[in-house]
C-alpha positions as CSV (number, residue, x, y, z in Angstrom):
1,X,52.8,-12.0,4.1
2,X,55.7,-13.9,2.4
3,X,54.9,-17.5,0.3
4,X,57.6,-20.0,-1.0
5,X,59.0,-19.3,-4.3
6,X,59.1,-22.5,-6.9
7,X,61.1,-21.8,-10.0
8,X,60.2,-22.6,-13.0
9,X,60.8,-21.6,-17.0
10,X,59.8,-22.5,-20.6
11,X,62.6,-25.4,-20.2
12,X,61.2,-26.8,-16.8
13,X,57.2,-25.7,-16.7
14,X,55.4,-25.4,-13.3
15,X,53.3,-28.7,-12.9
16,X,49.5,-28.4,-12.3
17,X,47.0,-30.2,-11.8
18,X,43.4,-29.1,-12.7
19,X,40.5,-30.0,-9.9
20,X,37.1,-29.4,-11.8
21,X,36.1,-30.6,-15.5
22,X,32.9,-28.6,-16.5
23,X,32.6,-26.5,-19.0
24,X,35.1,-23.4,-16.7
25,X,37.4,-26.7,-15.9
26,X,37.5,-26.8,-19.9
27,X,38.5,-23.3,-20.3
28,X,41.3,-23.6,-18.5
29,X,42.2,-26.9,-19.5
30,X,42.7,-25.0,-22.9
31,X,44.7,-21.9,-21.8
32,X,47.2,-24.6,-19.9
33,X,47.4,-26.3,-23.0
34,X,48.3,-22.9,-24.7
35,X,50.9,-22.0,-22.1
36,X,54.6,-22.8,-22.0
37,X,54.7,-22.0,-18.7
38,X,53.0,-24.8,-17.0
39,X,52.4,-28.5,-17.9
40,X,49.3,-30.1,-16.9
41,X,50.1,-33.7,-15.1
42,X,46.5,-34.1,-14.0
43,X,43.0,-33.6,-13.6
44,X,40.5,-34.3,-11.1
45,X,37.2,-34.4,-10.9
46,X,34.3,-36.1,-8.3
47,X,33.3,-37.2,-12.2
48,X,36.0,-39.1,-13.2
49,X,35.0,-40.1,-16.4
50,X,34.2,-36.4,-17.3
51,X,37.7,-35.7,-16.1
52,X,38.8,-38.2,-18.7
53,X,36.9,-37.0,-21.4
54,X,37.8,-33.3,-20.8
55,X,41.8,-34.7,-21.4
56,X,40.7,-36.6,-24.2
57,X,39.2,-33.7,-26.1
58,X,42.0,-31.8,-25.3
59,X,44.4,-34.3,-26.7
60,X,45.7,-35.3,-23.4
61,X,44.9,-39.0,-23.4
62,X,48.3,-40.0,-21.1
63,X,47.3,-37.6,-18.2
64,X,46.3,-38.9,-15.3
65,X,42.7,-38.4,-13.9
66,X,41.2,-39.2,-10.7
67,X,38.8,-38.3,-7.9
68,X,41.2,-36.3,-5.2
69,X,43.0,-33.6,-6.5
70,X,45.6,-33.6,-3.8
71,X,46.0,-37.6,-3.9
72,X,46.4,-36.8,-7.6
73,X,48.9,-33.9,-7.5
74,X,51.1,-35.8,-4.9
75,X,50.8,-39.1,-7.0
76,X,51.7,-37.1,-10.5
77,X,54.3,-34.2,-9.0
78,X,52.5,-31.6,-9.3
79,X,53.8,-28.0,-7.9
80,X,50.6,-26.6,-7.8
81,X,46.7,-26.7,-7.8
82,X,44.3,-25.0,-10.2
83,X,41.3,-25.1,-8.2
84,X,37.8,-24.7,-10.9
85,X,35.7,-26.5,-8.4
86,X,31.8,-25.4,-7.5
87,X,32.1,-22.8,-4.8
88,X,31.1,-24.9,-1.7
89,X,34.3,-27.0,-2.5
90,X,36.8,-23.9,-2.6
91,X,37.1,-24.2,1.0
92,X,38.1,-27.8,1.8
93,X,39.9,-28.2,-1.6
94,X,42.1,-25.1,-1.3
95,X,42.9,-26.0,2.3
96,X,43.6,-29.5,1.8
97,X,46.4,-28.6,-1.0
98,X,47.6,-25.4,1.0
99,X,48.6,-28.1,3.8
100,X,49.9,-30.5,1.4
101,X,52.7,-27.7,0.3
102,X,50.6,-27.1,-2.9
103,X,50.1,-23.6,-3.8
104,X,46.5,-22.5,-5.4
105,X,45.1,-20.6,-8.1
106,X,41.3,-20.7,-7.7
107,X,38.4,-19.7,-9.2
108,X,36.4,-17.0,-8.1
109,X,34.8,-16.6,-5.5
110,X,37.5,-17.1,-3.1
111,X,34.9,-19.3,-1.2
112,X,31.3,-20.2,-0.5
113,X,30.9,-17.5,2.4
114,X,33.3,-14.7,3.6
115,X,33.5,-16.7,6.9
116,X,35.3,-19.4,4.8
117,X,37.4,-16.7,2.7
118,X,38.6,-15.7,5.9
119,X,39.7,-19.2,7.1
120,X,41.8,-19.7,3.9
121,X,43.1,-16.1,4.1
122,X,44.8,-17.9,7.6
123,X,45.4,-20.6,6.2
124,X,47.7,-19.2,3.7
125,X,49.5,-17.4,6.4
126,X,50.2,-20.8,8.4
127,X,51.0,-22.9,5.0
128,X,53.3,-20.3,3.9
129,X,51.9,-21.1,0.5
130,X,50.3,-18.9,-2.1
131,X,46.9,-18.7,-2.7
132,X,45.5,-16.1,-5.5
133,X,42.0,-16.0,-6.8
134,X,41.3,-15.7,-10.5
135,X,39.1,-12.6,-10.7
136,X,39.5,-12.4,-14.7
137,X,37.8,-9.5,-15.3
138,X,40.3,-7.5,-13.5
139,X,42.4,-8.6,-16.1
140,X,41.3,-6.3,-18.8
141,X,43.5,-4.1,-20.5
142,X,40.8,-1.4,-21.2
143,X,40.2,-1.2,-17.6
144,X,43.9,-0.9,-16.6
145,X,43.9,2.4,-19.1
146,X,40.4,3.3,-17.3
147,X,42.6,3.2,-14.4
148,X,45.3,5.4,-15.7
149,X,42.9,8.1,-16.8
150,X,41.2,8.6,-13.6
151,X,44.1,9.1,-11.6
152,X,44.4,11.7,-13.8
153,X,41.2,13.3,-12.7
154,X,41.6,14.6,-9.4
155,X,39.3,13.8,-6.4
156,X,36.6,11.4,-7.2
157,X,32.5,11.8,-6.6
158,X,30.8,9.2,-8.2
159,X,31.6,5.7,-10.0
160,X,28.5,4.2,-12.1
161,X,28.6,0.8,-13.5
162,X,25.4,-0.5,-15.4
163,X,24.7,-3.9,-16.5
164,X,22.0,-5.2,-18.6
165,X,21.8,-8.9,-19.8
166,X,19.0,-11.5,-20.4
167,X,21.0,-14.9,-20.8
168,X,19.3,-18.5,-20.3
169,X,21.8,-20.5,-18.3
170,X,19.6,-23.2,-17.0
171,X,20.7,-25.1,-14.1
172,X,21.9,-23.8,-10.8
173,X,22.1,-20.0,-11.5
174,X,18.5,-20.0,-12.4
175,X,17.6,-21.3,-8.8
176,X,20.0,-19.0,-7.0
177,X,18.5,-16.5,-4.3
178,X,20.4,-14.2,-5.4
179,X,21.9,-14.9,-9.0
180,X,22.7,-11.4,-10.3
181,X,24.7,-10.2,-7.1
182,X,26.3,-13.6,-5.9
183,X,27.3,-14.8,-9.5
184,X,28.1,-12.0,-11.4
185,X,28.4,-8.3,-9.7
186,X,31.4,-9.7,-7.6
187,X,33.1,-8.9,-10.9
188,X,32.1,-5.4,-11.2
189,X,32.6,-5.2,-7.6
190,X,36.1,-5.9,-7.8
191,X,37.0,-3.9,-10.5
192,X,35.6,-1.0,-9.0
193,X,38.1,-1.7,-6.0
194,X,40.9,-1.8,-8.5
195,X,40.0,1.1,-10.2
196,X,39.1,3.2,-7.3
197,X,42.0,2.1,-5.0
198,X,39.7,2.4,-2.5
199,X,37.8,0.2,-0.1
200,X,34.1,0.2,1.1
201,X,32.9,1.1,4.4
202,X,28.6,0.6,3.9
203,X,26.4,0.0,1.2
204,X,22.5,0.4,0.8
205,X,21.2,-2.3,-1.6
206,X,18.0,-3.0,-2.8
207,X,17.4,-6.6,-4.9
208,X,14.2,-7.8,-6.6
209,X,12.9,-10.1,-9.4
210,X,11.1,-8.2,-12.3
211,X,7.5,-10.1,-13.2
212,X,8.7,-11.8,-16.4
213,X,12.0,-13.2,-14.9
214,X,12.9,-16.9,-15.7
215,X,15.0,-16.7,-12.3
216,X,13.9,-17.9,-9.1
217,X,15.5,-15.4,-7.1
218,X,16.2,-11.6,-7.3
219,X,17.6,-11.2,-10.7
220,X,17.4,-7.4,-10.6
221,X,19.6,-5.0,-8.1
222,X,20.9,-1.5,-7.2
223,X,23.5,-1.0,-4.9
224,X,25.1,2.0,-3.8
225,X,28.8,2.0,-1.8
226,X,30.3,4.4,0.5
227,X,34.1,4.3,0.3
228,X,36.9,5.3,2.6
229,X,37.5,8.7,0.8
230,X,33.7,9.8,0.7
231,X,33.0,9.1,-3.2
232,X,30.0,6.9,-4.0
233,X,30.3,3.5,-6.0
234,X,26.6,2.4,-7.7
235,X,26.1,-0.4,-9.4
236,X,22.7,-1.1,-11.2
237,X,22.2,-4.6,-13.3
238,X,19.6,-6.9,-14.3
239,X,19.7,-10.8,-15.8
240,X,16.3,-10.2,-17.5
241,X,17.1,-7.5,-19.4
242,X,16.5,-8.3,-23.2
243,X,17.0,-5.8,-25.6
244,X,20.1,-3.3,-25.7
245,X,22.2,-5.1,-23.7
246,X,25.5,-3.7,-22.3
247,X,28.7,-5.7,-22.4
248,X,29.5,-8.4,-20.2
249,X,32.0,-6.2,-18.5
250,X,29.2,-3.7,-17.9
251,X,29.3,0.4,-18.8
252,X,31.2,2.8,-16.5
253,X,31.4,5.9,-16.1
254,X,33.4,7.9,-13.2
255,X,32.8,11.8,-12.5
256,X,35.8,13.1,-11.0
257,X,37.2,17.0,-10.0
258,X,38.7,17.6,-13.6
259,X,36.5,15.7,-15.8
260,X,34.8,12.5,-16.8
261,X,36.3,9.2,-17.7
262,X,33.7,6.4,-19.5
263,X,34.2,3.0,-20.8
264,X,31.4,1.2,-22.8
265,X,33.2,-2.5,-21.5
266,X,34.7,-3.4,-24.9
267,X,36.6,-0.4,-27.0
268,X,39.0,2.0,-25.8
269,X,37.9,4.0,-22.7
270,X,37.4,7.7,-23.3
271,X,38.0,10.9,-21.3
272,X,36.1,14.5,-21.1
273,X,38.4,16.9,-18.8
274,X,36.8,20.0,-17.4
275,X,36.4,22.9,-19.9
276,X,37.6,21.1,-22.9
277,X,34.9,19.8,-25.7
278,X,37.0,17.3,-27.1
279,X,36.6,13.7,-26.3
280,X,39.8,11.4,-25.5
281,X,40.4,8.1,-26.2
282,X,42.7,6.6,-23.7
283,X,45.7,4.2,-25.4
284,X,45.4,0.7,-23.9
285,X,48.0,-2.4,-24.4
286,X,46.6,-4.6,-27.0
287,X,49.1,-6.9,-26.6
288,X,48.7,-7.5,-22.9
289,X,47.2,-10.9,-21.8
290,X,43.5,-10.5,-20.3
291,X,41.1,-13.0,-18.4
292,X,42.4,-16.2,-17.5
293,X,45.1,-16.2,-19.4
294,X,46.8,-13.3,-17.3
295,X,45.6,-14.4,-14.5
296,X,47.7,-17.9,-15.0
297,X,50.9,-15.7,-16.2
298,X,50.6,-13.6,-13.1
299,X,50.2,-16.7,-10.9
300,X,53.5,-18.5,-12.0
301,X,55.5,-15.2,-12.1
302,X,54.5,-14.9,-8.0
303,X,56.0,-18.0,-7.2
304,X,58.7,-17.4,-9.4
305,X,59.6,-13.8,-8.1
306,X,58.1,-14.0,-4.7
307,X,55.9,-10.8,-5.5
308,X,52.5,-10.6,-4.2
309,X,50.0,-10.8,-7.4
310,X,46.6,-9.3,-7.7
311,X,44.2,-11.6,-6.1
312,X,46.1,-13.1,-3.4
313,X,43.6,-14.3,-0.9
314,X,43.9,-11.5,1.4
315,X,43.2,-8.7,-1.4
316,X,40.7,-10.6,-2.8
317,X,38.6,-11.1,0.5
318,X,37.1,-7.7,0.2
319,X,35.7,-8.3,-3.1
320,X,33.3,-11.6,-1.3
321,X,32.5,-8.9,1.5
322,X,30.9,-6.4,-0.7
323,X,28.6,-9.2,-2.0
324,X,27.8,-10.7,1.1
325,X,27.2,-7.0,2.7
326,X,24.7,-6.1,-0.4
327,X,22.8,-9.3,-0.2
328,X,22.2,-8.5,3.4
329,X,21.3,-4.9,2.9
330,X,18.6,-6.0,0.0
331,X,17.6,-8.4,3.0
332,X,17.0,-6.6,5.6
333,X,16.3,-3.1,4.2
334,X,18.5,-1.4,5.9
335,X,22.3,0.2,5.3
336,X,25.0,-2.6,6.5
337,X,28.1,-1.4,7.4
338,X,31.0,-3.7,6.1
339,X,33.0,-3.6,9.4
340,X,29.8,-5.2,10.8
341,X,29.6,-7.9,7.8
342,X,33.4,-8.3,8.5
343,X,33.1,-9.0,12.0
344,X,30.4,-11.4,12.2
345,X,32.1,-13.4,9.2
346,X,35.1,-13.7,11.4
347,X,33.6,-14.5,14.4
348,X,31.5,-17.7,12.7
349,X,35.1,-18.5,10.7
350,X,36.6,-18.9,14.2
351,X,33.4,-20.8,15.6
352,X,33.7,-23.0,12.4
353,X,37.0,-23.7,12.1
354,X,38.6,-27.5,12.9
355,X,42.5,-26.5,12.3
356,X,44.1,-25.1,15.9
357,X,46.7,-23.5,13.8
358,X,44.4,-21.8,11.7
359,X,42.2,-21.1,14.5
360,X,45.1,-19.2,16.3
361,X,45.9,-17.0,13.6
362,X,42.3,-16.5,13.3
363,X,42.3,-15.1,17.1
364,X,45.6,-13.2,16.7
365,X,44.6,-10.9,14.3
366,X,44.7,-7.1,15.4
367,X,41.3,-6.8,13.1
368,X,39.9,-7.8,9.9
369,X,40.7,-5.1,7.9
370,X,43.6,-4.7,9.5
371,X,44.7,-8.2,8.9
372,X,43.7,-8.0,5.2
373,X,45.3,-4.9,4.4
374,X,48.7,-6.0,5.9
375,X,49.3,-8.1,2.6
376,X,49.3,-5.8,-0.5
377,X,50.0,-6.9,-3.9
378,X,52.8,-5.4,-5.9
379,X,52.2,-2.5,-8.3
380,X,50.1,-4.1,-11.0
């Protein structure tokens, strides 16, 4: 799809409103304050005093605040919305913004459910506005280097991710039914899609809670995905694993026809080629921005150029589909086909849709995979 371009420059930066003034909202505000590409013109939160405090802490006492992000954006002349609300608010806030003529850069997950994510993909098509999801851990220079190394090793067999941490978050994460899969595993799932350039077709997953866990729901899981090229992606992790913790980016190993690539999640990746004893360090771009800083830059660049960015909603939806399919497999004890997960979400999206134009777009899709694959990002 094509989306509306918006010209901007350092002399005339993109004017943005941030929706959400919690911990992640403050992280975004800090990045925006350090950017020459955007200018903050408003902060919205249902807790207006919280939004005011966030601005004051930033030294932005003159920035307006309010409870309604879209109303604030229209009142301040904003050109885009950065949605850092809680996941259940992603669908209503993003839909309202898109149809108010405001492109959106949203935090992961794209929406609270896969059905809502499909609705947002259709809403972006109908509105003609860009909706990009900030899957921030994909924007890691080491991950780009690992992808380059993997591309030189021929056909793939097995890719593994191991993630072991022991955080005490408190709050909603410790009350979730599947905190690891839903709140954290989406990051490596998304990174795996980027790394391999292939989509999943099925998954078998087991999720459980160790007896010493301080989480109410399943804080440990193992999932095996079959990819469209026949390779396997295996994720194993725990959020109640004290001692010898991995990086937040996890530890990665790629077994391929012509050797093995590995990444500890922090330092530069390595490659050991077939028949060789030497381990090669893979060079990476140490000057490249990463995380949400890179997400913001790519969003602004996309609006300037009209080139589809990584994280555009259609491209991002399959990462959430992997999560929902893994949760379903863990609940049923059966292997789940991703096409079945997508079809069920598409049916629900059409049943729940309240906008006739978005419903028409959803109904007109030739198939969910086909509709999602029709929008491809420019080469990163």
